[in-house]
Each structure stands twice: as C-alpha cells, then as structure tokens.
C-alpha positions as CSV (number, residue, x, y, z in Angstrom):
1,M,121.2,114.0,100.8
2,I,117.5,113.3,100.9
3,V,115.2,116.0,102.1
4,K,111.6,114.8,102.2
5,Q,108.7,115.6,104.4
6,G,106.6,112.6,103.5
7,R,103.3,112.7,101.6
8,T,99.9,113.7,103.0
9,P,97.4,111.2,101.5
10,N,93.7,111.8,101.0
11,I,92.8,108.6,102.8
12,E,93.9,107.9,106.4
13,P,92.7,104.3,107.0
14,F,94.5,103.5,110.3
15,D,94.2,104.6,114.0
16,M,96.8,107.4,114.5
17,S,96.2,108.0,118.2
18,G,99.3,108.2,120.3
19,V,101.6,108.8,117.2
20,E,104.0,111.7,117.6
21,R,106.8,113.1,115.6
22,S,110.1,113.1,117.5
23,A,112.9,115.7,117.3
24,D,114.6,113.8,114.4
25,G,111.4,114.0,112.3
26,V,110.4,110.4,112.7
27,L,106.9,109.3,113.6
28,R,106.7,107.1,116.7
29,Y,104.2,105.3,118.9
30,T,104.1,106.6,122.5
31,G,103.6,104.2,125.4
32,L,105.4,101.1,124.0
33,P,107.2,98.8,126.5
34,S,110.8,99.6,127.0
35,S,112.0,96.2,125.6
36,L,111.0,92.8,124.4
37,V,111.8,91.5,127.9
38,A,109.4,94.1,129.5
39,M,106.7,93.0,127.0
40,F,107.3,89.4,127.9
41,R,107.1,90.1,131.6
42,S,103.8,91.9,131.2
43,A,102.3,89.0,129.2
44,V,103.3,86.5,131.9
45,T,102.0,88.7,134.7
46,A,98.6,89.1,132.9
47,Q,98.1,85.4,132.3
48,P,100.7,83.0,133.7
49,D,98.6,80.0,133.0
50,G,97.5,81.1,129.5
51,E,98.6,79.0,126.6
52,A,101.6,80.7,124.9
53,L,103.0,78.1,122.5
54,V,101.7,75.0,120.7
55,E,104.2,73.0,118.6
56,L,102.3,70.7,116.3
57,G,103.3,67.2,117.3
58,G,105.1,68.6,120.4
59,Q,104.4,70.4,123.6
60,R,101.9,72.9,124.8
61,V,103.5,75.7,126.9
62,S,102.0,78.3,129.2
63,Y,103.3,81.8,129.5
64,Q,104.9,81.0,132.9
65,Q,106.5,77.9,131.5
66,L,107.9,79.8,128.5
67,W,109.3,82.5,130.9
68,D,110.9,79.9,133.2
69,R,112.4,77.9,130.4
70,S,113.7,80.9,128.6
71,S,115.3,82.4,131.7
72,R,117.1,79.1,132.3
73,V,118.4,79.3,128.7
74,A,119.6,82.8,129.5
75,G,121.4,81.5,132.6
76,G,122.9,78.7,130.5
77,L,124.2,81.2,127.9
78,M,125.8,83.2,130.7
79,A,127.5,80.1,132.0
80,N,128.8,79.6,128.5
81,G,130.5,83.0,128.5
82,V,127.8,85.0,126.8
83,E,127.8,88.6,128.0
84,R,125.4,91.5,127.5
85,G,125.6,92.7,123.9
86,D,127.2,89.5,122.5
87,R,125.7,88.0,119.4
88,V,124.1,84.6,119.6
89,A,123.1,82.6,116.5
90,I,119.9,80.5,116.3
91,H,120.3,77.8,113.6
92,L,117.2,75.9,114.4
93,A,114.1,74.8,112.6
94,N,110.6,76.1,113.6
95,G,109.5,74.9,117.0
96,N,109.3,75.7,120.7
97,D,113.1,75.5,121.0
98,W,113.4,78.4,118.6
99,A,111.2,80.5,120.8
100,Y,113.1,79.4,124.0
101,A,116.4,80.4,122.3
102,F,115.1,83.7,121.1
103,F,113.7,84.9,124.4
104,G,116.6,83.4,126.3
105,V,119.0,85.5,124.3
106,Q,116.9,88.6,125.0
107,M,116.8,87.8,128.8
108,A,120.6,87.6,128.7
109,G,120.8,91.0,127.2
110,A,122.4,89.6,124.1
111,V,121.6,89.9,120.4
112,V,119.8,87.2,118.4
113,V,121.2,86.3,115.0
114,P,118.5,84.2,113.3
115,V,120.1,81.9,110.7
116,N,118.3,80.8,107.6
117,T,118.1,77.0,107.7
118,R,118.1,76.9,103.9
119,F,121.5,78.6,103.6
120,S,124.4,76.6,102.3
121,D,127.2,75.8,104.8
122,A,129.3,78.6,103.3
123,E,126.4,81.1,103.9
124,V,125.9,79.8,107.5
125,D,129.6,80.2,108.2
126,Y,129.5,83.7,106.8
127,V,126.6,84.8,109.0
128,I,128.1,83.4,112.1
129,T,131.6,84.8,111.4
130,D,130.3,88.2,110.2
131,S,128.1,88.7,113.2
132,G,130.9,87.5,115.6
133,A,128.5,85.2,117.3
134,K,129.9,83.9,120.6
135,Y,127.4,81.0,120.8
136,A,125.2,79.2,118.3
137,F,122.1,77.1,118.9
138,E,122.5,74.1,116.6
139,P,120.1,71.3,115.6
140,G,120.4,68.1,117.7
141,V,122.2,69.9,120.5
142,A,120.5,70.4,123.9
143,L,119.6,74.0,124.8
144,P,121.9,75.5,127.4
145,D,120.4,75.2,130.9
146,G,121.4,77.2,133.9
147,E,120.2,79.2,136.9
148,P,117.3,81.6,135.9
149,F,118.7,84.9,134.7
150,V,117.0,88.1,133.4
151,V,118.4,91.5,132.4
152,D,115.6,94.0,133.2
153,D,117.1,97.3,132.2
154,L,117.2,97.0,128.4
155,Q,116.3,100.2,126.5
156,P,114.3,100.8,123.3
157,A,117.5,101.8,121.3
158,D,119.4,98.7,122.4
159,L,120.3,96.2,119.7
160,A,118.0,93.1,120.0
161,A,118.7,91.1,116.8
162,I,120.6,91.0,113.5
163,F,118.5,89.6,110.7
164,Y,120.5,88.7,107.7
165,T,118.8,89.4,104.4
166,S,118.0,86.4,102.2
167,G,120.9,87.0,99.9
168,T,119.1,87.0,96.5
169,T,122.3,88.8,95.2
170,G,125.7,88.4,96.8
171,F,126.3,87.6,100.5
172,P,123.5,88.6,102.9
173,K,123.6,91.8,105.0
174,G,122.8,92.0,108.7
175,A,120.0,94.3,109.5
176,M,120.5,95.7,113.0
177,T,117.0,95.5,114.7
178,T,116.4,97.3,118.0
179,H,113.9,96.6,120.7
180,E,112.0,99.7,119.5
181,N,111.9,98.4,116.0
182,F,110.4,95.1,117.1
183,L,107.8,96.7,119.4
184,S,106.7,99.3,116.8
185,N,106.0,96.5,114.3
186,C,103.9,94.7,116.9
187,E,101.8,97.8,117.4
188,T,101.6,98.4,113.7
189,C,100.3,94.9,113.1
190,R,97.7,95.3,115.8
191,R,96.4,98.5,114.2
192,V,96.5,97.7,110.5
193,I,95.1,94.1,110.8
194,G,92.4,95.5,113.1
195,V,92.6,92.9,115.9
196,L,89.7,93.3,118.2
197,D,90.4,93.5,122.0
198,D,87.9,90.7,122.8
199,I,89.4,88.1,120.5
200,R,92.2,85.9,121.9
201,L,94.5,85.3,118.9
202,R,95.4,81.8,118.0
203,N,98.0,82.5,115.3
204,L,99.4,79.8,113.0
205,I,103.1,80.1,112.0
206,S,103.6,78.2,108.8
207,V,106.5,80.3,107.5
208,P,110.1,80.2,108.8
209,M,110.6,81.8,112.2
210,F,114.1,83.0,111.2
211,H,112.3,85.4,108.9
212,V,110.9,88.7,110.0
213,T,107.3,87.7,109.1
214,G,107.4,84.6,111.2
215,C,109.3,86.2,114.1
216,N,108.3,89.8,114.2
217,S,104.7,89.8,112.8
218,Q,103.6,86.5,114.2
219,L,105.4,85.2,117.2
220,L,106.0,88.6,118.8
221,L,102.7,90.1,117.7
222,T,100.9,87.2,119.4
223,M,102.8,87.6,122.6
224,Y,102.2,91.4,122.5
225,L,98.4,90.7,122.4
226,G,98.5,87.8,124.9
227,G,97.5,85.1,122.4
228,T,98.6,81.6,121.5
229,T,101.2,80.9,118.8
230,V,100.7,77.6,117.0
231,I,104.0,76.5,115.3
232,M,104.3,74.2,112.3
233,P,107.8,72.6,112.3
234,A,107.6,72.2,108.5
235,F,105.0,73.2,106.0
236,D,102.6,70.6,104.7
237,V,99.3,71.7,103.1
238,Q,97.2,69.0,104.7
239,A,98.8,69.6,108.1
240,F,98.2,73.4,107.5
241,L,94.5,72.8,107.0
242,A,94.1,70.3,109.8
243,A,95.9,72.7,112.2
244,I,93.5,75.5,111.4
245,V,90.6,73.3,112.5
246,D,92.1,71.3,115.3
247,E,93.8,74.2,117.0
248,R,90.9,76.7,116.5
249,V,93.3,79.0,114.6
250,N,91.8,82.4,114.0
251,M,94.8,84.1,112.3
252,V,96.9,82.9,109.4
253,T,99.6,84.5,107.3
254,S,101.1,83.2,104.1
255,V,101.7,84.0,100.4
256,P,98.8,83.9,97.9
257,A,100.2,80.7,96.3
258,I,99.7,78.8,99.5
259,Y,96.1,79.8,99.8
260,W,95.5,78.8,96.2
261,L,97.2,75.5,97.0
262,A,95.1,74.9,100.1
263,M,91.8,75.6,98.3
264,S,92.9,73.4,95.4
265,Q,93.1,70.3,97.6
266,P,90.5,67.7,96.6
267,N,89.4,67.4,100.3
268,F,89.5,71.1,101.0
269,T,85.8,71.4,101.9
270,D,86.3,68.7,104.5
271,F,88.1,71.3,106.6
272,D,85.9,73.9,108.3
273,V,88.1,77.0,108.1
274,S,85.3,79.4,108.8
275,G,86.7,80.2,112.3
276,V,89.6,82.2,110.8
277,R,89.0,85.9,111.5
278,Y,92.3,87.4,110.1
279,L,93.9,86.2,106.9
280,T,96.9,88.2,105.8
281,Y,99.3,87.7,102.9
282,G,102.3,89.2,101.2
283,G,105.1,88.6,98.8
284,A,102.8,88.8,95.7
285,P,99.5,90.3,94.7
286,M,96.3,88.3,95.3
287,A,94.4,87.4,92.2
288,P,90.7,88.5,92.3
289,E,89.7,84.9,91.8
290,I,91.5,83.8,95.0
291,I,90.1,86.8,96.9
292,A,86.6,85.7,95.8
293,K,87.1,82.1,96.9
294,L,88.5,83.3,100.3
295,R,85.4,85.5,100.8
296,H,83.3,82.4,100.1
297,Y,85.1,79.9,102.3
298,V,86.3,82.2,105.1
299,P,83.4,84.6,105.2
300,R,84.3,86.2,108.6
301,A,87.9,86.8,107.9
302,R,89.4,90.2,107.4
303,L,91.9,90.0,104.5
304,G,95.0,92.2,104.3
305,N,98.1,92.5,102.1
306,G,101.3,93.5,104.0
307,F,104.5,94.7,102.4
308,G,107.8,95.2,104.1
309,L,111.5,94.4,104.2
310,T,114.0,93.0,106.6
311,E,115.2,96.6,106.9
312,T,111.7,97.7,108.0
313,S,111.3,95.1,110.7
314,S,108.5,93.5,108.7
315,V,105.4,95.6,107.9
316,S,105.7,99.0,106.3
317,T,102.5,99.3,104.2
318,F,99.2,97.4,104.5
319,L,96.1,97.0,102.3
320,P,93.2,96.5,104.7
321,D,90.2,94.4,104.0
322,E,88.0,97.2,102.8
323,Y,90.3,97.8,99.8
324,C,91.4,94.2,98.9
325,D,88.8,93.8,96.2
326,S,89.1,97.2,94.6
327,H,92.9,97.8,94.8
328,P,94.4,94.2,94.7
329,E,97.4,95.4,92.6
330,T,98.6,97.6,95.5
331,V,100.2,97.0,98.9
332,G,98.0,99.6,100.5
333,F,98.8,102.5,102.7
334,A,101.8,103.5,104.8
335,A,101.5,102.1,108.4
336,P,100.7,104.6,111.2
337,V,104.3,105.4,112.1
338,V,105.6,105.1,108.5
339,E,106.0,107.7,105.8
340,V,106.7,107.0,102.1
341,D,108.0,109.0,99.3
342,L,109.7,108.6,95.9
343,V,113.0,109.7,94.4
344,E,114.3,109.8,90.8
345,V,110.7,109.8,89.5
346,D,110.1,109.1,85.8
347,E,107.6,111.8,85.0
348,S,106.0,109.8,82.2
349,T,105.1,106.8,84.4
350,G,105.1,108.3,88.0
351,V,107.5,105.6,89.0
352,G,110.4,106.2,91.3
353,E,112.5,104.5,94.0
354,L,110.4,104.0,97.1
355,L,111.6,105.7,100.3
356,I,110.4,104.7,103.7
357,R,110.9,106.5,107.1
358,G,109.6,105.4,110.5
359,Q,110.1,103.9,113.9
360,N,110.4,100.5,112.3
361,I,113.5,101.3,110.2
362,V,116.5,99.3,111.5
363,A,119.7,100.9,112.7
364,G,121.8,100.0,109.7
365,Y,123.8,97.0,108.4
366,W,126.2,95.2,110.8
367,N,129.9,95.8,109.8
368,K,128.9,97.5,106.6
369,P,129.3,101.3,107.0
370,E,129.4,102.1,103.3
371,Q,126.3,100.1,102.4
372,T,124.6,101.6,105.5
373,A,125.5,105.1,104.3
374,D,124.1,104.4,100.8
375,T,120.9,102.8,102.0
376,F,119.9,104.8,105.1
377,V,120.0,108.5,104.3
378,D,118.6,111.2,106.6
379,H,116.4,108.7,108.4
380,W,115.0,107.5,105.1
381,L,115.5,103.9,103.8
382,R,116.2,103.6,100.1
383,T,114.4,100.4,99.4
384,G,115.6,99.6,95.9
385,D,111.9,99.0,95.0
386,L,110.3,100.9,92.2
387,A,106.8,102.1,93.0
388,R,104.0,104.5,92.4
389,V,102.2,106.4,95.2
390,D,98.8,107.9,94.3
391,D,97.1,110.9,95.9
392,D,95.0,108.6,98.1
393,G,98.1,107.0,99.5
394,F,98.0,103.7,97.7
395,V,101.5,102.3,97.1
396,Q,102.0,100.1,94.1
397,I,105.3,98.2,93.8
398,V,106.1,97.8,90.1
399,D,109.6,96.3,90.2
400,R,113.0,95.9,91.9
401,K,115.3,98.6,90.6
402,K,117.7,96.0,89.4
403,D,115.1,93.8,87.8
404,M,113.5,96.3,85.4
405,V,113.5,95.2,81.7
406,N,114.8,97.8,79.2
407,R,113.1,96.9,76.0
408,G,114.6,99.1,73.3
409,G,114.5,102.1,75.6
410,E,111.1,101.4,77.0
411,N,111.1,100.6,80.7
412,V,109.0,97.5,81.5
413,Y,108.3,96.9,85.2
414,C,108.3,93.2,85.8
415,V,106.0,93.2,88.9
416,E,103.4,95.3,87.0
417,V,103.4,92.6,84.3
418,E,103.2,89.8,86.9
419,N,100.3,91.6,88.6
420,A,98.4,91.5,85.3
421,L,99.3,87.9,84.3
422,V,98.5,86.3,87.7
423,Q,94.9,87.3,87.2
424,H,94.6,84.8,84.2
425,P,92.5,81.9,85.5
426,E,94.9,79.3,84.3
427,I,98.1,80.8,85.8
428,Y,99.0,79.7,89.3
429,E,102.2,81.8,89.6
430,V,104.4,83.7,87.2
431,A,107.8,85.5,87.1
432,V,108.7,88.1,84.5
433,M,112.3,89.0,83.5
434,G,114.3,90.2,80.6
435,V,115.5,87.9,77.8
436,P,118.6,89.1,76.0
437,D,118.0,90.3,72.5
438,T,120.5,91.6,69.9
439,M,118.4,94.3,68.5
440,M,116.2,95.4,71.4
441,G,118.7,94.8,74.2
442,E,116.1,92.9,76.1
443,K,112.6,91.5,75.5
444,V,110.0,90.5,78.0
445,G,109.9,86.8,79.1
446,A,107.5,85.1,81.5
447,V,107.9,81.9,83.4
448,V,104.5,80.4,84.1
449,V,103.4,77.7,86.5
450,A,99.9,76.5,85.4
451,A,97.0,76.3,87.8
452,P,96.2,72.8,88.8
453,G,94.2,70.9,86.2
454,T,94.8,73.5,83.4
455,H,96.9,73.5,80.3
456,P,97.3,77.1,79.2
457,D,98.5,78.0,75.7
458,A,101.2,80.6,75.3
459,A,99.6,82.4,72.3
460,A,96.3,82.6,74.2
461,I,98.0,84.0,77.2
462,R,99.7,86.7,75.0
463,A,96.3,87.6,73.4
464,W,94.7,87.8,76.9
465,A,97.6,90.0,78.2
466,R,97.2,92.5,75.3
467,E,93.8,93.3,76.7
468,Q,95.3,94.0,80.2
469,I,98.6,95.9,79.5
470,A,100.3,97.9,76.8
471,D,101.6,95.9,73.9
472,F,105.3,96.5,74.6
473,K,104.9,95.0,78.1
474,V,103.3,91.8,76.8
475,P,105.8,88.8,77.1
476,Q,107.3,87.7,73.8
477,Y,108.7,84.6,75.4
478,I,106.7,82.3,77.7
479,S,108.2,79.2,79.4
480,F,106.0,76.8,81.2
481,R,107.4,75.2,84.4
482,D,106.1,72.2,86.3
483,E,107.8,73.0,89.6
484,P,106.9,75.9,91.8
485,L,108.9,79.1,91.3
486,P,112.1,79.1,93.5
487,R,111.7,81.5,96.3
488,N,113.6,82.7,99.3
489,P,112.0,82.3,102.8
490,G,110.4,85.7,102.5
491,G,108.4,84.6,99.4
492,K,110.5,86.6,96.9
493,V,111.2,84.8,93.6
494,L,114.9,83.9,93.1
495,K,115.2,85.3,89.6
496,A,118.9,84.6,89.4
497,V,118.2,81.0,89.9
498,L,115.2,81.1,87.6
499,R,117.3,82.6,84.8
500,K,119.8,79.7,85.0
501,E,117.0,77.1,85.0
502,T,114.9,78.5,82.1
503,E,115.0,77.6,78.4
504,W,113.1,80.2,76.6
505,G,112.8,78.5,73.2
506,E,111.4,80.4,70.2
507,Q,109.9,83.9,70.4
508,I,106.1,83.8,70.2
509,R,104.8,85.8,67.2
C-alpha cells in the first residue's frame, strides 16, 4: 500500500486556476468537455470552415469536412457490426485517414486501439487479439463509409482508447485511456507550453500518430485549441524544414537528436524557421549547445521539455522555457493536475522510484489484472523510473529501475551519465549500459554516435567525463556507432537491441 500526500514544491510555475482535489484525493481540472466527441463538436461549431488538417502531399481538410467524413466512418463501422464499447484497431501510417479513423471510432462510441506500424507481424497479431478488436483499419483498404452516425452521450470515465506500450521488454501492455485522460492532457499541454489565446496553432506532427505524443499532445491538443494539424506521412529532415516554412508552422515537437540533425543540414540557413513560437522536446535531455543554437535560429520560440509515459496519457512533467538553460538535466515540474513522489529512496543519493498521481493516469492495463495491481496503487502510478525531486519541485530522471548498473556495489544511474556525456560537443547521442565483468559484476559502457563532421577519441571522452561526474560513473568501455541509436516510437533507446549489436572491445585504461 502506498500512502502519499504528494510534495509541496517551493516553485509553482503553472496556472493552477480551476484545479480541485476530488473525493479520491486526485487533482482534476474543472470545466473540461464531457468527451472527445463533445470537444470535436465545439471545435466544428466555432469554426466550421477553419482548416483542421493538412496532409503533406495530400488534402487540406476543414473542421466541417473532418466531422462529416469521420461521422460517415462511424456509420460504416456500425454497418460492419461495431457496437458501442467494441475495440477497433488502427493499423495505418500517419495521414488524414488516421485522423478520420480515430474520430470515427470515437463517434461510434467504440474504443480506438492504435497499432504501432513498426511492430512485427506477431506483435500486431498480439495487439489485435489481446484487445479483442472487432474491426481493424488496414493499409490499402478503403475506410468504411456509411450513413453519418454520432454517439453524443459519452462520459468522462468512458474508455476511449487502448494504447499498447512500445514493448521494450516482453509483449506490450494495453493502457486503458479514458476521455477524461485525453482531455486533461490537452488542458495540461495548453497550460505548461503557455499557448497564447491570440495565436492560432499550426502544429507539425512529425512523430508517429499511434504514439501518445503524436495523438494526445499534438493532434488532440491542436483540435482542443482550434488550430491546424500539419501531418508528415513519413519523417524526412528536408521535408520537415520545408514544411515549417511552407505551412507557416508555429509549433513543433520532436526529440533533441532531430533538432540537432535539422540544424546540421548544410542548407539549414536557407529555411526561415523564425516563425516557430513553441518548440518542445522529450525523450532525452537537450544539450546546452543545442539550446543555444535554437535560441539563435528560433529566437521567438518558447522551449520546453516534456516527460511522460503511455500510462500518463503523455505529459506528466514539463520544464518551461524559463528554466531550459539553467536546469537542462531535469524534466521540470509536475503538471497542474499531477503530483509526484518517491518510494524506496536511497538516502545517500536521494534517488527513488518515481510515483505519479493525477487526472491523466490511465485506468489500468487491458486484460492484465495482476500487472495493473502492481503498477497502479492507491491512485499512484509506479513508473519504474528512478528519479530525484528537489525542494523546488524539479524532477530529474536518472534511470529506468531495470537499467541501473551495479558496479561493485555502487549504483550507477545510466541516464545521469548520459545527461553528462551528451553535453560533449563531439557527441551526437549516447546510450549507457552495464558491461558484464567477472570481478565487479558490471562496469559502465557507453555507445556513442559522433556529431556530424567530428571524430571523437575514447580516451579524450573519458578524460572529459571525469571533470563532469564521479570517477566510478565514468565509462570504462566506449563503442562508437555509425548508425543512429535504435529507438522505439516514443524516442526511448532500445537497449536490449543495442546490447546485442555492440562489440565492446578492450577496456579503456
């Protein structure tokens, strides 16, 4: 049993108006729409002719057109035997069709099951079978089309989607996401990013829409604010830069490596990206050098680092612009309806497992009562992330609980070492993990991808690292890799894959 009251930080950076604690002890926004369908209807009523979607290389769609097409998809689903509460899988690439499918399922009162397009056939079959999906949207198959149909009495606690985790270990688990979870994340994003009322968002989705970042914190956020979602069917860095200019994009979200890649293009200065007003990132810390470049090339943009999980419906903490330069190693503060705490704290380091409670926490795992009971305890989510939380409220993720390196009895937190190494000017990206050792049990190893145009030396990196972190944390093995680190769609490094692919060679003395 977990009995926590949350922490009261010294700094309160976000608007807390309209936030109340409900009878179950959870903080909640008041005044949210009752469902995603209600939110959608309000957006259409407010601006039926406003541009809702732009698929690069495809169609431009108004809010009224999006509503009409999605309601016909709902009618087509009903004609195919889909009933209220049934699960419907979306196994499609990014594009307008993905949005039609998503909103069509909501209008039918059914439950969306987004399917990772990078999953193997066995994993896809597992997701569809485990969810019990009655219908699946598949590539190359026309969307169902029927008489317009809309369920209007959906409630906040109704199940809206099941997002399967990316499956970095074992088969993925289905996170049961309610309408309230989705809508609370929309309001959280509005507040923590600091979107101004007089700016019409033009938000570029360059990440997969089957992931909570692309769906919850981009597609749905933009509709919540009545903006335009610009969709990239597949990522290409030149197309990414061109879209920012051609589509007058004012909000982008990606991982730090993508921003580095974009600014490293030989023709980067040919693209005027100064119109971007909101530039958010996640999945990894942002090196000070990249922050400085973004400040120079995108001077009007508010930066921000978001952290979250599938189980938190996307954003749970956020580092706002005012603190990106001074606290880049952190993921910021708890969102307005989120509380954080730690359990099993190591008194010598202040590190413990991060707990999160809030309106954004999903209802549990589909068909997995034991894992639900272990992970969701007394309204708190046990994240499996090891973290520190200081008195001001800054949250610093130092490792996954399962990834910590035990070096002869000394705990080495991989993310902490990665945060230090990524600041080296010749390191593009890095992953730290344990290397088996007969005497010590494990020693610290780092897989390094060099920054474009550089040729870093392993011994020099070790010497530099000794000035940043304690000696026992400095990698004794460094392996250089030409290819980008393997990542899941959420940007997390697939360390199980990396371990199989890495030859460590001799220990560096």
